PDB file of N, CA, C and O in Angstrom, chain B, residues numbered from 101:
ATOM      1  N   MET B 101     -12.063 -12.361   9.572  1.00  0.00           N
ATOM      2  CA  MET B 101     -13.316 -11.548   9.585  1.00  0.00           C
ATOM      3  C   MET B 101     -12.908 -10.184  10.042  1.00  0.00           C
ATOM      4  O   MET B 101     -11.995 -10.003  10.847  1.00  0.00           O
ATOM      5  N   ASP B 102     -13.626  -9.224   9.492  1.00  0.00           N
ATOM      6  CA  ASP B 102     -13.379  -7.904   9.592  1.00  0.00           C
ATOM      7  C   ASP B 102     -14.183  -7.279  10.794  1.00  0.00           C
ATOM      8  O   ASP B 102     -15.188  -6.623  10.519  1.00  0.00           O
ATOM      9  N   ILE B 103     -13.857  -7.416  11.932  1.00  0.00           N
ATOM     10  CA  ILE B 103     -14.701  -7.090  13.146  1.00  0.00           C
ATOM     11  C   ILE B 103     -14.817  -5.657  13.276  1.00  0.00           C
ATOM     12  O   ILE B 103     -15.792  -5.279  13.926  1.00  0.00           O
ATOM     13  N   VAL B 104     -14.015  -4.733  12.789  1.00  0.00           N
ATOM     14  CA  VAL B 104     -14.176  -3.376  12.875  1.00  0.00           C
ATOM     15  C   VAL B 104     -15.258  -2.932  11.834  1.00  0.00           C
ATOM     16  O   VAL B 104     -16.145  -2.140  12.152  1.00  0.00           O
ATOM     17  N   ALA B 105     -15.158  -3.453  10.613  1.00  0.00           N
ATOM     18  CA  ALA B 105     -16.327  -3.253   9.520  1.00  0.00           C
ATOM     19  C   ALA B 105     -17.680  -3.721  10.116  1.00  0.00           C
ATOM     20  O   ALA B 105     -18.634  -2.945  10.061  1.00  0.00           O
ATOM     21  N   ILE B 106     -17.810  -4.879  10.653  1.00  0.00           N
ATOM     22  CA  ILE B 106     -18.947  -5.319  11.326  1.00  0.00           C
ATOM     23  C   ILE B 106     -19.663  -4.432  12.482  1.00  0.00           C
ATOM     24  O   ILE B 106     -20.865  -4.173  12.550  1.00  0.00           O
ATOM     25  N   GLU B 107     -18.612  -4.020  13.394  1.00  0.00           N
ATOM     26  CA  GLU B 107     -19.024  -3.135  14.426  1.00  0.00           C
ATOM     27  C   GLU B 107     -19.703  -1.804  13.743  1.00  0.00           C
ATOM     28  O   GLU B 107     -20.857  -1.471  14.015  1.00  0.00           O
ATOM     29  N   ALA B 108     -18.876  -1.087  12.837  1.00  0.00           N
ATOM     30  CA  ALA B 108     -19.276   0.046  12.153  1.00  0.00           C
ATOM     31  C   ALA B 108     -20.852  -0.228  11.528  1.00  0.00           C
ATOM     32  O   ALA B 108     -21.732   0.616  11.700  1.00  0.00           O
ATOM     33  N   ILE B 109     -21.075  -1.343  10.876  1.00  0.00           N
ATOM     34  CA  ILE B 109     -22.339  -1.584  10.358  1.00  0.00           C
ATOM     35  C   ILE B 109     -23.367  -1.593  11.442  1.00  0.00           C
ATOM     36  O   ILE B 109     -24.408  -0.939  11.379  1.00  0.00           O
ATOM     37  N   LEU B 110     -23.047  -2.319  12.377  1.00  0.00           N
ATOM     38  CA  LEU B 110     -24.089  -2.273  13.634  1.00  0.00           C
ATOM     39  C   LEU B 110     -24.429  -0.910  14.170  1.00  0.00           C
ATOM     40  O   LEU B 110     -25.601  -0.577  14.348  1.00  0.00           O
ATOM     41  N   LYS B 111     -23.409  -0.121  14.427  1.00  0.00           N
ATOM     42  CA  LYS B 111     -23.412   1.169  15.033  1.00  0.00           C
ATOM     43  C   LYS B 111     -24.081   2.163  14.104  1.00  0.00           C
ATOM     44  O   LYS B 111     -24.799   3.035  14.593  1.00  0.00           O
ATOM     45  N   LYS B 112     -23.897   2.090  12.832  1.00  0.00           N
ATOM     46  CA  LYS B 112     -24.408   2.986  11.764  1.00  0.00           C
ATOM     47  C   LYS B 112     -25.965   2.768  11.748  1.00  0.00           C
ATOM     48  O   LYS B 112     -26.749   3.716  11.692  1.00  0.00           O
ATOM     49  N   ASN B 113     -26.339   1.515  11.797  1.00  0.00           N
ATOM     50  CA  ASN B 113     -27.832   1.094  11.759  1.00  0.00           C
ATOM     51  C   ASN B 113     -28.642   0.967  12.965  1.00  0.00           C
ATOM     52  O   ASN B 113     -29.872   0.963  12.916  1.00  0.00           O
ATOM     53  N   ILE B 114     -28.027   0.871  13.966  1.00  0.00           N
ATOM     54  CA  ILE B 114     -28.702   0.734  15.303  1.00  0.00           C
ATOM     55  C   ILE B 114     -28.334   1.960  16.356  1.00  0.00           C
ATOM     56  O   ILE B 114     -27.251   2.006  16.940  1.00  0.00           O
ATOM     57  N   SER B 115     -29.253   2.823  16.500  1.00  0.00           N
ATOM     58  CA  SER B 115     -28.978   4.005  17.352  1.00  0.00           C
ATOM     59  C   SER B 115     -28.444   3.587  18.707  1.00  0.00           C
ATOM     60  O   SER B 115     -28.884   2.679  19.412  1.00  0.00           O
ATOM     61  N   ASN B 116     -27.293   4.500  18.990  1.00  0.00           N
ATOM     62  CA  ASN B 116     -26.610   4.475  20.268  1.00  0.00           C
ATOM     63  C   ASN B 116     -26.404   3.057  20.679  1.00  0.00           C
ATOM     64  O   ASN B 116     -26.812   2.612  21.752  1.00  0.00           O
ATOM     65  N   CYS B 117     -25.816   2.427  19.868  1.00  0.00           N
ATOM     66  CA  CYS B 117     -25.677   0.889  20.017  1.00  0.00           C
ATOM     67  C   CYS B 117     -24.359   0.598  20.747  1.00  0.00           C
ATOM     68  O   CYS B 117     -23.298   0.977  20.254  1.00  0.00           O
ATOM     69  N   VAL B 118     -24.401  -0.050  21.881  1.00  0.00           N
ATOM     70  CA  VAL B 118     -23.172  -0.552  22.484  1.00  0.00           C
ATOM     71  C   VAL B 118     -23.050  -1.996  21.979  1.00  0.00           C
ATOM     72  O   VAL B 118     -23.907  -2.870  22.113  1.00  0.00           O
ATOM     73  N   VAL B 119     -21.856  -2.114  21.380  1.00  0.00           N
ATOM     74  CA  VAL B 119     -21.396  -3.548  20.767  1.00  0.00           C
ATOM     75  C   VAL B 119     -20.198  -3.987  21.430  1.00  0.00           C
ATOM     76  O   VAL B 119     -19.147  -3.350  21.497  1.00  0.00           O
ATOM     77  N   LYS B 120     -20.452  -5.208  21.951  1.00  0.00           N
ATOM     78  CA  LYS B 120     -19.170  -6.109  22.447  1.00  0.00           C
ATOM     79  C   LYS B 120     -19.314  -7.331  21.513  1.00  0.00           C
ATOM     80  O   LYS B 120     -20.381  -7.927  21.371  1.00  0.00           O
ATOM     81  N   MET B 121     -18.128  -7.673  20.867  1.00  0.00           N
ATOM     82  CA  MET B 121     -18.003  -8.706  20.218  1.00  0.00           C
ATOM     83  C   MET B 121     -16.760  -9.557  20.350  1.00  0.00           C
ATOM     84  O   MET B 121     -15.699  -9.109  20.786  1.00  0.00           O
ATOM     85  N   LYS B 122     -16.934 -10.761  19.966  1.00  0.00           N
ATOM     86  CA  LYS B 122     -15.658 -11.693  19.990  1.00  0.00           C
ATOM     87  C   LYS B 122     -15.875 -12.634  18.933  1.00  0.00           C
ATOM     88  O   LYS B 122     -16.880 -13.340  18.851  1.00  0.00           O
ATOM     89  N   ALA B 123     -14.747 -12.633  17.982  1.00  0.00           N
ATOM     90  CA  ALA B 123     -14.692 -13.609  16.798  1.00  0.00           C
ATOM     91  C   ALA B 123     -13.649 -14.718  17.037  1.00  0.00           C
ATOM     92  O   ALA B 123     -12.574 -14.466  17.581  1.00  0.00           O
ATOM     93  N   ASP B 124     -13.957 -15.834  16.657  1.00  0.00           N
ATOM     94  CA  ASP B 124     -13.225 -17.005  16.530  1.00  0.00           C
ATOM     95  C   ASP B 124     -13.439 -17.602  15.251  1.00  0.00           C
ATOM     96  O   ASP B 124     -14.468 -18.196  14.927  1.00  0.00           O
ATOM     97  N   GLY B 125     -12.409 -17.419  14.521  1.00  0.00           N
ATOM     98  CA  GLY B 125     -12.456 -17.817  12.991  1.00  0.00           C
ATOM     99  C   GLY B 125     -13.675 -17.066  12.339  1.00  0.00           C
ATOM    100  O   GLY B 125     -13.717 -15.841  12.221  1.00  0.00           O
ATOM    101  N   ASN B 126     -14.707 -17.968  11.911  1.00  0.00           N
ATOM    102  CA  ASN B 126     -15.896 -17.295  11.273  1.00  0.00           C
ATOM    103  C   ASN B 126     -17.064 -17.350  12.147  1.00  0.00           C
ATOM    104  O   ASN B 126     -18.192 -17.165  11.690  1.00  0.00           O
ATOM    105  N   LYS B 127     -16.823 -17.628  13.549  1.00  0.00           N
ATOM    106  CA  LYS B 127     -17.839 -17.602  14.479  1.00  0.00           C
ATOM    107  C   LYS B 127     -17.914 -16.255  15.143  1.00  0.00           C
ATOM    108  O   LYS B 127     -16.860 -15.732  15.505  1.00  0.00           O
ATOM    109  N   LEU B 128     -18.961 -15.701  15.320  1.00  0.00           N
ATOM    110  CA  LEU B 128     -19.105 -14.356  15.936  1.00  0.00           C
ATOM    111  C   LEU B 128     -20.102 -14.399  17.185  1.00  0.00           C
ATOM    112  O   LEU B 128     -21.195 -14.959  17.097  1.00  0.00           O
ATOM    113  N   ASP B 129     -19.642 -13.750  18.394  1.00  0.00           N
ATOM    114  CA  ASP B 129     -20.283 -13.871  19.600  1.00  0.00           C
ATOM    115  C   ASP B 129     -20.616 -12.327  19.863  1.00  0.00           C
ATOM    116  O   ASP B 129     -19.651 -11.572  19.978  1.00  0.00           O
ATOM    117  N   LEU B 130     -21.945 -11.785  19.969  1.00  0.00           N
ATOM    118  CA  LEU B 130     -22.339 -10.438  20.034  1.00  0.00           C
ATOM    119  C   LEU B 130     -23.171 -10.075  21.128  1.00  0.00           C
ATOM    120  O   LEU B 130     -24.218 -10.699  21.303  1.00  0.00           O
ATOM    121  N   LEU B 131     -22.819  -9.080  21.943  1.00  0.00           N
ATOM    122  CA  LEU B 131     -23.791  -8.346  22.771  1.00  0.00           C
ATOM    123  C   LEU B 131     -24.082  -6.991  22.327  1.00  0.00           C
ATOM    124  O   LEU B 131     -23.211  -6.127  22.229  1.00  0.00           O
ATOM    125  N   LEU B 132     -25.381  -6.800  22.045  1.00  0.00           N
ATOM    126  CA  LEU B 132     -25.803  -5.605  21.561  1.00  0.00           C
ATOM    127  C   LEU B 132     -26.794  -4.955  22.439  1.00  0.00           C
ATOM    128  O   LEU B 132     -27.740  -5.611  22.878  1.00  0.00           O
ATOM    129  N   VAL B 133     -26.633  -3.667  22.732  1.00  0.00           N
ATOM    130  CA  VAL B 133     -27.522  -3.007  23.822  1.00  0.00           C
ATOM    131  C   VAL B 133     -27.904  -1.670  23.062  1.00  0.00           C
ATOM    132  O   VAL B 133     -27.049  -0.865  22.695  1.00  0.00           O
ATOM    133  N   SER B 134     -29.430  -1.484  22.831  1.00  0.00           N
ATOM    134  CA  SER B 134     -29.841  -0.182  22.321  1.00  0.00           C
ATOM    135  C   SER B 134     -31.381  -0.039  22.649  1.00  0.00           C
ATOM    136  O   SER B 134     -32.233  -0.927  22.682  1.00  0.00           O
ATOM    137  N   GLU B 135     -31.498   1.187  22.860  1.00  0.00           N
ATOM    138  CA  GLU B 135     -32.988   1.616  22.977  1.00  0.00           C
ATOM    139  C   GLU B 135     -33.887   1.045  21.744  1.00  0.00           C
ATOM    140  O   GLU B 135     -35.081   0.775  21.871  1.00  0.00           O
ATOM    141  N   ASP B 136     -33.194   0.907  20.602  1.00  0.00           N
ATOM    142  CA  ASP B 136     -34.003   0.587  19.479  1.00  0.00           C
ATOM    143  C   ASP B 136     -34.641  -0.670  19.522  1.00  0.00           C
ATOM    144  O   ASP B 136     -35.546  -0.958  18.739  1.00  0.00           O
ATOM    145  N   PHE B 137     -34.179  -1.508  20.478  1.00  0.00           N
ATOM    146  CA  PHE B 137     -34.859  -2.794  20.598  1.00  0.00           C
ATOM    147  C   PHE B 137     -36.148  -3.001  21.538  1.00  0.00           C
ATOM    148  O   PHE B 137     -36.740  -4.058  21.755  1.00  0.00           O
ATOM    149  N   ALA B 138     -36.408  -1.808  22.003  1.00  0.00           N
ATOM    150  CA  ALA B 138     -37.607  -1.619  22.949  1.00  0.00           C
ATOM    151  C   ALA B 138     -38.858  -1.992  22.153  1.00  0.00           C
ATOM    152  O   ALA B 138     -39.065  -1.511  21.039  1.00  0.00           O
ATOM    153  N   GLY B 139     -39.586  -2.751  22.671  1.00  0.00           N
ATOM    154  CA  GLY B 139     -40.908  -3.229  22.042  1.00  0.00           C
ATOM    155  C   GLY B 139     -40.851  -4.306  21.086  1.00  0.00           C
ATOM    156  O   GLY B 139     -41.852  -4.680  20.474  1.00  0.00           O
ATOM    157  N   LEU B 140     -39.590  -4.867  20.925  1.00  0.00           N
ATOM    158  CA  LEU B 140     -39.411  -5.722  19.759  1.00  0.00           C
ATOM    159  C   LEU B 140     -39.235  -7.228  20.709  1.00  0.00           C
ATOM    160  O   LEU B 140     -38.723  -7.229  21.828  1.00  0.00           O
ATOM    161  N   LYS B 141     -39.706  -8.334  20.096  1.00  0.00           N
ATOM    162  CA  LYS B 141     -39.601  -9.515  20.646  1.00  0.00           C
ATOM    163  C   LYS B 141     -38.138 -10.040  20.264  1.00  0.00           C
ATOM    164  O   LYS B 141     -37.591  -9.579  19.262  1.00  0.00           O
ATOM    165  N   ARG B 142     -37.535 -10.952  21.014  1.00  0.00           N
ATOM    166  CA  ARG B 142     -36.247 -11.441  20.884  1.00  0.00           C
ATOM    167  C   ARG B 142     -36.014 -11.858  19.489  1.00  0.00           C
ATOM    168  O   ARG B 142     -34.932 -11.579  18.972  1.00  0.00           O
ATOM    169  N   VAL B 143     -36.843 -12.446  18.880  1.00  0.00           N
ATOM    170  CA  VAL B 143     -36.564 -13.152  17.437  1.00  0.00           C
ATOM    171  C   VAL B 143     -36.549 -11.811  16.640  1.00  0.00           C
ATOM    172  O   VAL B 143     -35.607 -11.715  15.852  1.00  0.00           O
ATOM    173  N   GLN B 144     -37.399 -10.772  16.692  1.00  0.00           N
ATOM    174  CA  GLN B 144     -37.270  -9.559  15.926  1.00  0.00           C
ATOM    175  C   GLN B 144     -36.115  -8.884  16.090  1.00  0.00           C
ATOM    176  O   GLN B 144     -35.493  -8.426  15.132  1.00  0.00           O
ATOM    177  N   ARG B 145     -35.740  -8.770  17.300  1.00  0.00           N
ATOM    178  CA  ARG B 145     -34.309  -8.112  17.500  1.00  0.00           C
ATOM    179  C   ARG B 145     -33.207  -8.815  16.605  1.00  0.00           C
ATOM    180  O   ARG B 145     -32.535  -8.181  15.791  1.00  0.00           O
ATOM    181  N   GLN B 146     -33.061 -10.333  16.846  1.00  0.00           N
ATOM    182  CA  GLN B 146     -32.149 -11.005  16.099  1.00  0.00           C
ATOM    183  C   GLN B 146     -32.198 -10.883  14.585  1.00  0.00           C
ATOM    184  O   GLN B 146     -31.202 -10.863  13.862  1.00  0.00           O
ATOM    185  N   GLN B 147     -33.574 -10.795  14.145  1.00  0.00           N
ATOM    186  CA  GLN B 147     -33.637 -10.730  12.530  1.00  0.00           C
ATOM    187  C   GLN B 147     -33.139  -9.474  12.074  1.00  0.00           C
ATOM    188  O   GLN B 147     -32.499  -9.382  11.026  1.00  0.00           O
ATOM    189  N   ARG B 148     -33.437  -8.366  12.913  1.00  0.00           N
ATOM    190  CA  ARG B 148     -32.869  -7.141  12.549  1.00  0.00           C
ATOM    191  C   ARG B 148     -31.366  -7.206  12.227  1.00  0.00           C
ATOM    192  O   ARG B 148     -30.924  -6.779  11.161  1.00  0.00           O
ATOM    193  N   VAL B 149     -30.489  -7.830  13.312  1.00  0.00           N
ATOM    194  CA  VAL B 149     -29.245  -8.076  13.254  1.00  0.00           C
ATOM    195  C   VAL B 149     -28.710  -8.896  12.053  1.00  0.00           C
ATOM    196  O   VAL B 149     -27.754  -8.538  11.365  1.00  0.00           O
ATOM    197  N   TYR B 150     -29.459 -10.093  11.862  1.00  0.00           N
ATOM    198  CA  TYR B 150     -29.125 -10.906  10.751  1.00  0.00           C
ATOM    199  C   TYR B 150     -29.393 -10.145   9.277  1.00  0.00           C
ATOM    200  O   TYR B 150     -28.775 -10.461   8.260  1.00  0.00           O
ATOM    201  N   ARG B 151     -30.299  -9.209   9.321  1.00  0.00           N
ATOM    202  CA  ARG B 151     -30.533  -8.503   8.038  1.00  0.00           C
ATOM    203  C   ARG B 151     -29.209  -7.498   7.778  1.00  0.00           C
ATOM    204  O   ARG B 151     -28.714  -7.316   6.666  1.00  0.00           O
ATOM    205  N   LEU B 152     -28.823  -6.998   8.793  1.00  0.00           N
ATOM    206  CA  LEU B 152     -27.693  -6.198   8.661  1.00  0.00           C
ATOM    207  C   LEU B 152     -26.436  -6.747   8.222  1.00  0.00           C
ATOM    208  O   LEU B 152     -25.630  -6.117   7.536  1.00  0.00           O
ATOM    209  N   LEU B 153     -26.245  -8.175   8.712  1.00  0.00           N
ATOM    210  CA  LEU B 153     -25.043  -8.765   8.470  1.00  0.00           C
ATOM    211  C   LEU B 153     -25.123  -9.765   7.429  1.00  0.00           C
ATOM    212  O   LEU B 153     -24.168 -10.518   7.235  1.00  0.00           O
ATOM    213  N   ASP B 154     -26.352  -9.849   6.633  1.00  0.00           N
ATOM    214  CA  ASP B 154     -26.732 -10.792   5.695  1.00  0.00           C
ATOM    215  C   ASP B 154     -25.616 -10.989   4.504  1.00  0.00           C
ATOM    216  O   ASP B 154     -25.343 -12.153   4.209  1.00  0.00           O
ATOM    217  N   ASP B 155     -25.015 -10.025   3.867  1.00  0.00           N
ATOM    218  CA  ASP B 155     -23.996 -10.101   3.095  1.00  0.00           C
ATOM    219  C   ASP B 155     -22.779 -10.802   3.351  1.00  0.00           C
ATOM    220  O   ASP B 155     -22.105 -11.440   2.543  1.00  0.00           O
ATOM    221  N   ARG B 156     -22.535 -10.575   4.799  1.00  0.00           N
ATOM    222  CA  ARG B 156     -21.229 -11.253   5.261  1.00  0.00           C
ATOM    223  C   ARG B 156     -21.537 -12.726   5.743  1.00  0.00           C
ATOM    224  O   ARG B 156     -20.635 -13.542   5.934  1.00  0.00           O
ATOM    225  N   ILE B 157     -22.863 -13.002   5.923  1.00  0.00           N
ATOM    226  CA  ILE B 157     -23.153 -14.282   6.206  1.00  0.00           C
ATOM    227  C   ILE B 157     -23.192 -15.150   4.957  1.00  0.00           C
ATOM    228  O   ILE B 157     -22.690 -16.273   4.899  1.00  0.00           O
ATOM    229  N   LYS B 158     -23.891 -14.477   3.865  1.00  0.00           N
ATOM    230  CA  LYS B 158     -23.988 -15.184   2.550  1.00  0.00           C
ATOM    231  C   LYS B 158     -22.494 -15.665   2.051  1.00  0.00           C
ATOM    232  O   LYS B 158     -22.238 -16.799   1.646  1.00  0.00           O
ATOM    233  N   SER B 159     -21.666 -14.702   2.149  1.00  0.00           N
ATOM    234  CA  SER B 159     -20.211 -14.647   1.731  1.00  0.00           C
ATOM    235  C   SER B 159     -19.441 -15.893   2.368  1.00  0.00           C
ATOM    236  O   SER B 159     -18.509 -16.448   1.786  1.00  0.00           O
ATOM    237  N   GLY B 160     -19.898 -16.258   3.560  1.00  0.00           N
ATOM    238  CA  GLY B 160     -19.177 -17.031   4.468  1.00  0.00           C
ATOM    239  C   GLY B 160     -18.155 -16.538   5.500  1.00  0.00           C
ATOM    240  O   GLY B 160     -17.489 -17.216   6.283  1.00  0.00           O
ATOM    241  N   GLU B 161     -18.176 -15.228   5.333  1.00  0.00           N
ATOM    242  CA  GLU B 161     -17.174 -14.620   6.261  1.00  0.00           C
ATOM    243  C   GLU B 161     -17.700 -14.796   7.720  1.00  0.00           C
ATOM    244  O   GLU B 161     -16.907 -14.999   8.639  1.00  0.00           O
ATOM    245  N   ILE B 162     -18.857 -14.726   7.893  1.00  0.00           N
ATOM    246  CA  ILE B 162     -19.716 -15.234   9.154  1.00  0.00           C
ATOM    247  C   ILE B 162     -20.516 -16.532   9.011  1.00  0.00           C
ATOM    248  O   ILE B 162     -21.544 -16.625   8.341  1.00  0.00           O
ATOM    249  N   HIS B 163     -19.953 -17.514   9.699  1.00  0.00           N
ATOM    250  CA  HIS B 163     -20.682 -18.605   9.677  1.00  0.00           C
ATOM    251  C   HIS B 163     -21.683 -18.959  10.560  1.00  0.00           C
ATOM    252  O   HIS B 163     -22.684 -19.576  10.196  1.00  0.00           O
ATOM    253  N   ALA B 164     -21.441 -18.546  11.904  1.00  0.00           N
ATOM    254  CA  ALA B 164     -22.315 -18.713  12.962  1.00  0.00           C
ATOM    255  C   ALA B 164     -22.326 -17.362  13.879  1.00  0.00           C
ATOM    256  O   ALA B 164     -21.293 -16.739  14.123  1.00  0.00           O
ATOM    257  N   ILE B 165     -23.543 -17.003  14.332  1.00  0.00           N
ATOM    258  CA  ILE B 165     -23.568 -16.016  15.303  1.00  0.00           C
ATOM    259  C   ILE B 165     -24.303 -16.403  16.543  1.00  0.00           C
ATOM    260  O   ILE B 165     -25.373 -17.008  16.475  1.00  0.00           O
ATOM    261  N   SER B 166     -23.749 -16.065  17.675  1.00  0.00           N
ATOM    262  CA  SER B 166     -24.463 -16.140  18.973  1.00  0.00           C
ATOM    263  C   SER B 166     -24.540 -14.688  19.521  1.00  0.00           C
ATOM    264  O   SER B 166     -23.567 -13.950  19.680  1.00  0.00           O
ATOM    265  N   MET B 167     -25.862 -14.379  19.791  1.00  0.00           N
ATOM    266  CA  MET B 167     -26.023 -13.023  20.176  1.00  0.00           C
ATOM    267  C   MET B 167     -26.973 -12.834  21.262  1.00  0.00           C
ATOM    268  O   MET B 167     -27.944 -13.589  21.302  1.00  0.00           O
ATOM    269  N   LYS B 168     -26.812 -11.803  22.277  1.00  0.00           N
ATOM    270  CA  LYS B 168     -27.604 -11.293  23.174  1.00  0.00           C
ATOM    271  C   LYS B 168     -27.918  -9.868  22.733  1.00  0.00           C
ATOM    272  O   LYS B 168     -26.988  -9.106  22.469  1.00  0.00           O
ATOM    273  N   VAL B 169     -29.131  -9.491  22.645  1.00  0.00           N
ATOM    274  CA  VAL B 169     -29.683  -8.500  21.993  1.00  0.00           C
ATOM    275  C   VAL B 169     -30.693  -7.682  23.067  1.00  0.00           C
ATOM    276  O   VAL B 169     -31.814  -8.163  23.232  1.00  0.00           O
ATOM    277  N   MET B 170     -30.375  -6.625  23.701  1.00  0.00           N
ATOM    278  CA  MET B 170     -31.222  -5.958  24.647  1.00  0.00           C
ATOM    279  C   MET B 170     -31.209  -4.563  24.817  1.00  0.00           C
ATOM    280  O   MET B 170     -30.317  -3.887  24.306  1.00  0.00           O
ATOM    281  N   THR B 171     -32.205  -4.016  25.554  1.00  0.00           N
ATOM    282  CA  THR B 171     -32.265  -2.663  25.813  1.00  0.00           C
ATOM    283  C   THR B 171     -31.327  -2.313  27.116  1.00  0.00           C
ATOM    284  O   THR B 171     -30.925  -3.213  27.854  1.00  0.00           O
ATOM    285  N   PRO B 172     -31.047  -1.075  27.312  1.00  0.00           N
ATOM    286  CA  PRO B 172     -30.126  -0.754  28.354  1.00  0.00           C
ATOM    287  C   PRO B 172     -30.962  -1.072  29.706  1.00  0.00           C
ATOM    288  O   PRO B 172     -30.329  -1.357  30.722  1.00  0.00           O
ATOM    289  N   GLU B 173     -32.294  -1.029  29.728  1.00  0.00           N
ATOM    290  CA  GLU B 173     -32.875  -1.286  30.937  1.00  0.00           C
ATOM    291  C   GLU B 173     -32.974  -2.885  31.284  1.00  0.00           C
ATOM    292  O   GLU B 173     -33.335  -3.269  32.396  1.00  0.00           O
ATOM    293  N   GLU B 174     -32.668  -3.656  30.372  1.00  0.00           N
ATOM    294  CA  GLU B 174     -32.409  -5.112  30.460  1.00  0.00           C
ATOM    295  C   GLU B 174     -31.205  -5.627  30.886  1.00  0.00           C
ATOM    296  O   GLU B 174     -31.101  -6.728  31.427  1.00  0.00           O
ATOM    297  N   MET B 175     -30.217  -4.817  30.648  1.00  0.00           N
ATOM    298  CA  MET B 175     -28.751  -5.100  30.975  1.00  0.00           C
ATOM    299  C   MET B 175     -28.669  -5.425  32.532  1.00  0.00           C
ATOM    300  O   MET B 175     -29.107  -4.692  33.419  1.00  0.00           O
ATOM    301  N   PRO B 176     -28.097  -6.526  32.695  1.00  0.00           N
ATOM    302  CA  PRO B 176     -27.958  -6.882  34.339  1.00  0.00           C
ATOM    303  C   PRO B 176     -26.959  -6.017  34.980  1.00  0.00           C
ATOM    304  O   PRO B 176     -25.971  -5.661  34.338  1.00  0.00           O
ATOM    305  N   ALA B 177     -27.111  -5.711  36.002  1.00  0.00           N
ATOM    306  CA  ALA B 177     -26.203  -4.790  36.793  1.00  0.00           C
ATOM    307  C   ALA B 177     -24.962  -5.546  37.026  1.00  0.00           C
ATOM    308  O   ALA B 177     -24.985  -6.764  37.198  1.00  0.00           O
ATOM    309  N   SER B 178     -23.747  -4.768  37.037  1.00  0.00           N
ATOM    310  CA  SER B 178     -22.316  -5.400  37.086  1.00  0.00           C
ATOM    311  C   SER B 178     -21.860  -5.250  38.452  1.00  0.00           C
ATOM    312  O   SER B 178     -20.749  -5.665  38.781  1.00  0.00           O
TER     313      SER B 178
END
């Protein structure tokens, strides 16, 4: 899986997106943080990410995605 290309797709299409990702074979674990997600329901946020990665999902490069998608205000304090 080309995680560099996947990160580039996400950052190009989601404004000021912080991307943290881990790949295990064709399974992808994502944490995405952006103001672009403000006002969207969780499902709408996830649908947006799925649309961006649709070609890679259809090709089998990505088989499963686990994702947390939030705004900066929703990020837990560390």
